[in-house]
C-alpha positions in Angstrom: -10.3 0.2 11.1 -8.4 -2.9 12.2 -5.0 -3.9 11.0 -6.5 -6.9 9.3 -9.0 -4.7 7.5 -6.2 -2.4 6.3 -4.2 -5.4 5.0 -7.2 -6.9 3.3 -8.0 -3.6 1.5 -4.4 -3.1 0.5 -3.9 -6.6 -0.8 -7.2 -6.4 -2.7 -6.4 -3.2 -4.5 -2.9 -4.5 -5.3 -4.5 -7.6 -7.0 -7.5 -5.9 -8.6 -6.3 -2.5 -9.6 -2.5 -2.9 -10.0 -2.6 -6.5 -11.2 0.0 -7.8 -8.7 0.2 -11.6 -8.6 -1.5 -12.7 -5.4 1.3 -15.3 -4.8 3.8 -12.4 -4.5 1.9 -10.6 -1.7 3.6 -11.1 1.6 4.4 -8.7 4.5 8.1 -8.7 3.7 7.6 -8.3 -0.1 9.5 -5.3 -1.5 7.1 -2.9 -3.2 9.4 -2.2 -6.2 11.4 -5.4 -6.6 9.0 -8.1 -5.5 5.6 -6.5 -6.4 6.8 -4.5 -9.4 5.3 -1.2 -8.3 6.8 1.6 -10.3 6.4 5.4 -10.1 3.3 5.3 -12.4 1.7 2.7 -10.1 2.5 4.9 -7.1 0.3 7.7 -8.7 -2.5 5.2 -8.8 -1.8 4.1 -5.2 -2.1 7.8 -4.0 -5.6 8.0 -5.5 -6.7 4.6 -4.3 -5.5 5.2 -0.7 -7.3 8.6 -0.6 -10.5 6.9 -1.8 -10.3 3.8 0.5 -8.7 5.3 3.6 -9.6 9.0 3.5 -6.2 10.6 3.6 -3.5 11.9 1.2 -0.2 10.2 1.1 2.7 12.6 1.8 5.7 11.6 -0.3 8.2 12.7 2.4 6.5 10.4 4.9 6.9 7.4 2.5 10.7 7.7 2.6 12.0 4.4 3.9 8.8 2.5 3.2 10.0 -0.3 1.0 8.0 -3.4 2.1 4.3 -4.2 2.1 4.3 -4.4 5.9 5.9 -0.9 6.2 3.2 0.4 3.8 0.4 -1.1 5.9 2.1 0.3 9.0 2.1 3.8 7.4 -1.6 3.5 6.6 -2.4 2.2 10.1 -0.6 5.2 11.6 -2.4 7.7 9.4 -5.9 6.2 10.0 -5.6 6.1 13.7 -4.6 9.7 14.1 
């Protein structure tokens, strides 16, 4: 899966399933502050990522992931292993 495909899938589920305003989606957008993703949304994200990308998010690996770009970097690393 290419980086562009990862970003497209992530952006689409943020818009469709978490109802994030499309105008707020940008690589440097902060997941919590800019996109409004809270701990309940994160539970949904875990399920969505497993369904779309085929791996489980490890919470410890997500430490330090605060922007949309870092989140896509994380998915890219996990899907190319």
